[in-house]
N, CA, C and O atoms as a DFTB+ gen file, in Angstrom:
352 C
 N C O
     1  1     -75.311     -20.818     -39.734
     2  2     -73.966     -20.403     -40.167
     3  2     -73.873     -19.387     -41.069
     4  3     -72.781     -18.868     -41.300
     5  1     -75.272     -18.893     -41.824
     6  2     -75.644     -17.636     -42.556
     7  2     -75.582     -16.575     -41.891
     8  3     -75.187     -15.602     -42.534
     9  1     -75.975     -16.309     -40.208
    10  2     -75.838     -15.300     -39.594
    11  2     -74.323     -14.855     -38.976
    12  3     -74.146     -13.905     -38.214
    13  1     -73.392     -15.663     -39.428
    14  2     -72.400     -15.278     -38.714
    15  2     -71.623     -13.571     -38.789
    16  3     -71.697     -12.861     -39.792
    17  1     -71.117     -13.289     -37.876
    18  2     -70.757     -11.824     -37.745
    19  2     -69.520     -11.610     -37.584
    20  3     -69.007     -12.166     -36.612
    21  1     -68.640     -10.747     -38.467
    22  2     -67.293     -10.557     -37.871
    23  2     -66.709      -9.527     -37.204
    24  3     -66.760      -8.495     -37.872
    25  1     -66.157      -9.393     -36.119
    26  2     -65.628      -8.519     -35.728
    27  2     -64.934      -7.673     -36.362
    28  3     -65.078      -6.453     -36.276
    29  1     -63.898      -8.416     -37.240
    30  2     -63.226      -7.539     -38.269
    31  2     -63.550      -7.860     -39.524
    32  3     -64.153      -8.898     -39.797
    33  1     -63.082      -6.780     -40.609
    34  2     -63.444      -6.807     -41.837
    35  2     -62.752      -8.453     -42.711
    36  3     -61.550      -8.704     -42.629
    37  1     -63.371      -9.056     -43.203
    38  2     -63.208     -10.260     -44.014
    39  2     -63.428     -10.275     -45.436
    40  3     -64.619     -10.277     -45.747
    41  1     -62.561     -10.285     -46.426
    42  2     -62.748     -10.205     -47.831
    43  2     -62.344     -11.581     -48.396
    44  3     -62.233     -12.697     -47.889
    45  1     -62.188     -11.146     -49.486
    46  2     -61.667     -12.542     -50.340
    47  2     -59.783     -12.599     -50.122
    48  3     -59.103     -13.503     -50.607
    49  1     -59.267     -11.564     -49.391
    50  2     -58.112     -11.771     -49.280
    51  2     -57.537     -12.023     -47.772
    52  3     -56.376     -12.149     -47.380
    53  1     -59.050     -12.057     -46.921
    54  2     -58.504     -12.356     -45.335
    55  2     -58.916     -11.317     -44.880
    56  3     -59.827     -10.645     -45.364
    57  1     -58.255     -11.060     -43.843
    58  2     -58.521      -9.769     -42.704
    59  2     -57.341      -8.896     -43.475
    60  3     -56.272      -9.243     -43.977
    61  1     -58.080      -7.449     -43.333
    62  2     -57.515      -6.223     -43.972
    63  2     -56.463      -5.657     -43.015
    64  3     -56.744      -5.745     -41.820
    65  1     -55.418      -5.147     -43.311
    66  2     -54.354      -4.378     -42.694
    67  2     -55.023      -3.119     -42.455
    68  3     -55.680      -2.748     -43.428
    69  1     -55.057      -2.300     -41.388
    70  2     -55.438      -0.840     -41.665
    71  2     -54.103      -0.108     -41.688
    72  3     -53.138      -0.574     -41.082
    73  1     -54.008       1.350     -42.569
    74  2     -53.048       1.872     -42.756
    75  2     -53.127       3.218     -41.814
    76  3     -53.464       4.298     -42.297
    77  1     -52.703       3.018     -40.090
    78  2     -52.811       3.837     -39.252
    79  2     -52.025       5.008     -39.590
    80  3     -52.493       6.110     -39.304
    81  1     -50.906       4.926     -40.154
    82  2     -49.863       5.781     -40.152
    83  2     -50.634       6.902     -41.212
    84  3     -50.235       8.057     -41.070
    85  1     -51.659       6.691     -42.222
    86  2     -52.121       7.601     -43.109
    87  2     -53.064       8.634     -42.327
    88  3     -53.410       9.662     -42.908
    89  1     -53.575       8.319     -40.736
    90  2     -54.233       9.224     -40.062
    91  2     -53.244      10.109     -39.129
    92  3     -53.610      10.681     -38.102
    93  1     -52.157      10.121     -39.568
    94  2     -51.086      11.092     -38.785
    95  2     -50.629      12.413     -39.310
    96  3     -50.039      12.724     -40.344
    97  1     -51.165      13.234     -38.090
    98  2     -51.078      14.571     -37.931
    99  2     -49.873      15.156     -37.334
   100  3     -49.492      16.293     -37.612
   101  1     -49.321      14.431     -36.572
   102  2     -48.290      14.632     -35.432
   103  2     -47.468      13.464     -35.467
   104  3     -48.014      12.363     -35.549
   105  1     -46.139      13.570     -35.411
   106  2     -45.485      12.480     -35.243
   107  2     -44.412      12.652     -33.767
   108  3     -43.882      13.660     -33.299
   109  1     -44.384      11.390     -33.369
   110  2     -43.728      11.525     -32.006
   111  2     -41.903      11.539     -32.264
   112  3     -41.484      10.879     -33.215
   113  1     -41.199      12.074     -31.650
   114  2     -39.998      12.488     -31.824
   115  2     -39.192      12.199     -29.941
   116  3     -39.492      12.653     -28.837
   117  1     -38.131      11.251     -30.416
   118  2     -37.564      11.093     -29.157
   119  2     -36.440      11.738     -28.805
   120  3     -35.486      11.776     -29.582
   121  1     -36.404      12.365     -27.510
   122  2     -35.410      13.417     -26.850
   123  2     -34.552      12.481     -26.445
   124  3     -34.722      12.042     -25.308
   125  1     -33.352      11.912     -27.320
   126  2     -32.018      10.821     -26.560
   127  2     -31.591      11.791     -25.485
   128  3     -30.738      11.244     -24.784
   129  1     -31.816      12.836     -25.145
   130  2     -30.768      13.451     -23.646
   131  2     -31.741      13.213     -22.675
   132  3     -31.217      13.181     -21.561
   133  1     -33.023      13.023     -22.646
   134  2     -34.089      12.749     -21.566
   135  2     -34.694      11.226     -21.608
   136  3     -35.345      10.842     -20.636
   137  1     -34.476      10.333     -22.757
   138  2     -35.125       8.956     -22.721
   139  2     -34.086       8.225     -21.987
   140  3     -32.860       8.254     -22.096
   141  1     -35.131       7.337     -20.948
   142  2     -33.929       6.582     -19.831
   143  2     -34.189       4.979     -20.805
   144  3     -33.694       3.927     -20.403
   145  1     -34.952       5.049     -21.974
   146  2     -35.342       3.620     -22.188
   147  2     -36.289       2.478     -21.331
   148  3     -36.124       1.259     -21.283
   149  1     -36.993       3.037     -20.889
   150  2     -37.749       2.611     -19.550
   151  2     -38.594       1.377     -20.719
   152  3     -38.672       0.182     -20.431
   153  1     -39.066       1.874     -21.806
   154  2     -40.323       1.210     -22.249
   155  2     -41.706       1.483     -22.119
   156  3     -42.506       1.145     -22.991
   157  1     -42.028       2.061     -21.107
   158  2     -43.403       2.523     -20.596
   159  2     -44.279       2.996     -22.149
   160  3     -45.356       2.517     -22.502
   161  1     -43.443       4.094     -22.939
   162  2     -44.166       4.416     -24.185
   163  2     -44.396       3.371     -25.047
   164  3     -45.097       3.521     -26.049
   165  1     -43.832       2.237     -24.735
   166  2     -44.035       0.669     -25.881
   167  2     -45.166       0.125     -25.437
   168  3     -46.113      -0.212     -26.147
   169  1     -45.067       0.007     -23.949
   170  2     -46.461      -0.488     -23.504
   171  2     -48.062       0.056     -23.459
   172  3     -49.153      -0.478     -23.259
   173  1     -47.659       1.209     -23.711
   174  2     -48.907       2.174     -24.071
   175  2     -49.648       2.309     -25.158
   176  3     -50.844       2.582     -25.261
   177  1     -48.514       2.007     -26.293
   178  2     -48.577       2.298     -27.778
   179  2     -49.652       1.387     -28.500
   180  3     -49.311       0.217     -28.666
   181  1     -50.723       1.709     -28.885
   182  2     -52.167       1.195     -29.322
   183  2     -51.652       0.473     -30.440
   184  3     -52.154      -0.650     -30.498
   185  1     -50.784       0.724     -31.400
   186  2     -50.141      -0.251     -32.694
   187  2     -49.195      -0.537     -32.482
   188  3     -48.484      -0.472     -33.485
   189  1     -48.556      -0.961     -31.381
   190  2     -47.050      -1.676     -31.510
   191  2     -45.873      -1.056     -32.458
   192  3     -44.896      -1.594     -32.980
   193  1     -46.329       0.227     -32.472
   194  2     -45.104       0.948     -33.256
   195  2     -44.111       1.432     -32.396
   196  3     -43.371       2.265     -32.919
   197  1     -43.860       1.127     -31.123
   198  2     -42.615       1.529     -30.341
   199  2     -41.868       0.284     -30.087
   200  3     -42.461      -0.694     -29.633
   201  1     -40.795       0.258     -30.309
   202  2     -39.713      -1.033     -29.800
   203  2     -38.379      -0.927     -29.290
   204  3     -37.802       0.147     -29.458
   205  1     -37.904      -1.681     -28.809
   206  2     -36.356      -1.927     -28.245
   207  2     -35.329      -2.031     -29.509
   208  3     -35.382      -2.867     -30.411
   209  1     -34.631      -1.257     -29.392
   210  2     -33.274      -1.589     -30.467
   211  2     -31.883      -1.982     -29.738
   212  3     -30.937      -1.209     -29.883
   213  1     -31.761      -2.866     -29.151
   214  2     -30.592      -2.791     -28.715
   215  2     -30.575      -1.985     -27.183
   216  3     -30.905      -2.637     -26.192
   217  1     -30.315      -1.049     -27.090
   218  2     -30.580      -0.319     -26.190
   219  2     -31.338       0.834     -25.307
   220  3     -31.443       1.248     -24.153
   221  1     -31.968       1.155     -27.154
   222  2     -32.491       2.456     -27.172
   223  2     -33.993       2.040     -27.697
   224  3     -34.384       0.985     -28.196
   225  1     -34.674       3.235     -27.406
   226  2     -36.415       2.846     -27.682
   227  2     -36.378       3.384     -29.472
   228  3     -35.649       4.330     -29.772
   229  1     -36.978       2.886     -30.237
   230  2     -37.474       3.346     -31.562
   231  2     -38.554       3.220     -31.764
   232  3     -39.206       2.424     -31.088
   233  1     -39.144       3.973     -32.787
   234  2     -40.467       4.479     -33.385
   235  2     -40.745       3.826     -34.763
   236  3     -40.049       4.349     -35.634
   237  1     -41.288       3.162     -35.072
   238  2     -41.926       2.760     -36.680
   239  2     -42.802       3.725     -36.948
   240  3     -43.682       3.831     -36.093
   241  1     -42.872       4.592     -37.998
   242  2     -43.612       5.432     -38.558
   243  2     -44.529       4.915     -39.525
   244  3     -45.425       5.618     -39.991
   245  1     -44.329       3.578     -39.889
   246  2     -45.057       2.595     -40.814
   247  2     -46.645       2.617     -40.140
   248  3     -47.673       2.569     -40.815
   249  1     -46.589       2.690     -38.825
   250  2     -48.001       2.160     -38.026
   251  2     -48.254       3.192     -37.206
   252  3     -49.374       3.389     -36.734
   253  1     -47.098       4.032     -36.940
   254  2     -47.610       4.846     -35.665
   255  2     -48.916       5.872     -36.400
   256  3     -48.947       6.141     -37.601
   257  1     -49.945       6.349     -35.377
   258  2     -50.874       7.256     -35.851
   259  2     -50.783       8.499     -35.297
   260  3     -51.510       9.398     -35.720
   261  1     -50.128       8.658     -34.557
   262  2     -49.705       9.917     -34.001
   263  2     -50.796      10.332     -32.924
   264  3     -51.511      11.332     -32.871
   265  1     -50.714       9.507     -32.290
   266  2     -51.933       9.815     -31.290
   267  2     -51.442      10.497     -29.760
   268  3     -52.162      11.009     -28.903
   269  1     -50.233      10.340     -29.759
   270  2     -49.348      11.020     -28.451
   271  2     -49.708      10.358     -27.070
   272  3     -49.500      10.872     -25.971
   273  1     -50.304       9.087     -27.318
   274  2     -50.314       8.322     -26.066
   275  2     -48.800       8.372     -25.326
   276  3     -48.474       8.986     -24.310
   277  1     -48.205       7.734     -25.970
   278  2     -46.460       7.725     -25.794
   279  2     -45.852       8.873     -25.009
   280  3     -45.220       8.858     -23.953
   281  1     -46.181       9.788     -25.740
   282  2     -45.659      11.381     -24.996
   283  2     -46.279      11.719     -23.705
   284  3     -45.658      12.200     -22.758
   285  1     -47.430      11.467     -23.713
   286  2     -48.235      11.587     -22.403
   287  2     -47.939      10.716     -21.260
   288  3     -47.886      11.055     -20.078
   289  1     -47.745       9.500     -21.785
   290  2     -47.170       8.386     -20.722
   291  2     -45.548       8.749     -20.324
   292  3     -45.249       8.557     -19.145
   293  1     -44.663       9.176     -21.085
   294  2     -43.520       8.675     -20.744
   295  2     -42.954       9.682     -19.635
   296  3     -42.785      10.889     -19.808
   297  1     -42.724       9.045     -18.600
   298  2     -42.191       9.593     -17.024
   299  2     -41.169      10.547     -17.253
   300  3     -41.049      11.283     -16.273
   301  1     -40.374      10.819     -18.188
   302  2     -39.314      11.917     -18.325
   303  2     -39.591      12.763     -19.423
   304  3     -38.704      13.425     -19.963
   305  1     -40.802      12.781     -19.793
   306  2     -41.519      14.042     -21.103
   307  2     -40.244      13.794     -22.058
   308  3     -39.537      14.747     -22.385
   309  1     -40.002      12.612     -22.451
   310  2     -38.577      12.674     -23.611
   311  2     -39.093      12.366     -24.986
   312  3     -38.243      12.137     -25.847
   313  1     -40.621      12.318     -25.387
   314  2     -41.251      12.692     -26.372
   315  2     -42.032      13.589     -26.744
   316  3     -43.081      13.861     -26.159
   317  1     -41.629      14.126     -27.715
   318  2     -42.296      15.432     -28.421
   319  2     -43.205      15.296     -29.277
   320  3     -42.726      14.552     -30.132
   321  1     -44.752      15.707     -29.706
   322  2     -45.446      14.971     -30.631
   323  2     -45.307      16.724     -31.846
   324  3     -45.779      17.823     -31.554
   325  1     -44.535      16.367     -33.106
   326  2     -43.955      17.346     -33.831
   327  2     -45.210      17.250     -35.231
   328  3     -45.569      16.157     -35.668
   329  1     -45.589      18.186     -35.620
   330  2     -46.618      18.680     -36.198
   331  2     -45.979      17.864     -37.920
   332  3     -44.802      17.972     -38.264
   333  1     -46.711      17.340     -38.504
   334  2     -45.987      16.836     -39.992
   335  2     -45.524      17.580     -40.695
   336  3     -44.797      17.164     -41.597
   337  1     -45.797      19.070     -40.526
   338  2     -45.226      20.209     -41.431
   339  2     -44.228      20.779     -40.511
   340  3     -43.935      21.971     -40.609
   341  1     -43.608      19.917     -39.503
   342  2     -42.480      20.383     -38.925
   343  2     -42.561      21.417     -37.834
   344  3     -41.537      21.594     -37.174
   345  1     -43.451      22.005     -37.600
   346  2     -43.594      22.448     -36.280
   347  2     -44.206      21.766     -35.351
   348  3     -44.984      20.822     -35.485
   349  1     -43.658      22.506     -33.980
   350  2     -44.065      21.525     -32.657
   351  2     -45.620      22.205     -32.333
   352  3     -46.304      21.769     -31.406
């Protein structure tokens, strides 16, 4: 039992949640004119920050780390990665 190794960090309060949003230099912005709400971006998001709200796709910036996988996988190129400073 003393040799037990954990894959995730464990402490007095259990498993820690990583603040992935603090890593972000770029943020995804959905172009609503191009988006067909197919959900492919959501399927590829490694932190599950993309979700469906009614008929639209939304992005939660609470966990988005700005990796750009969603923009790369979007078949309609409806997601732009914008600098946190505001420039493309």
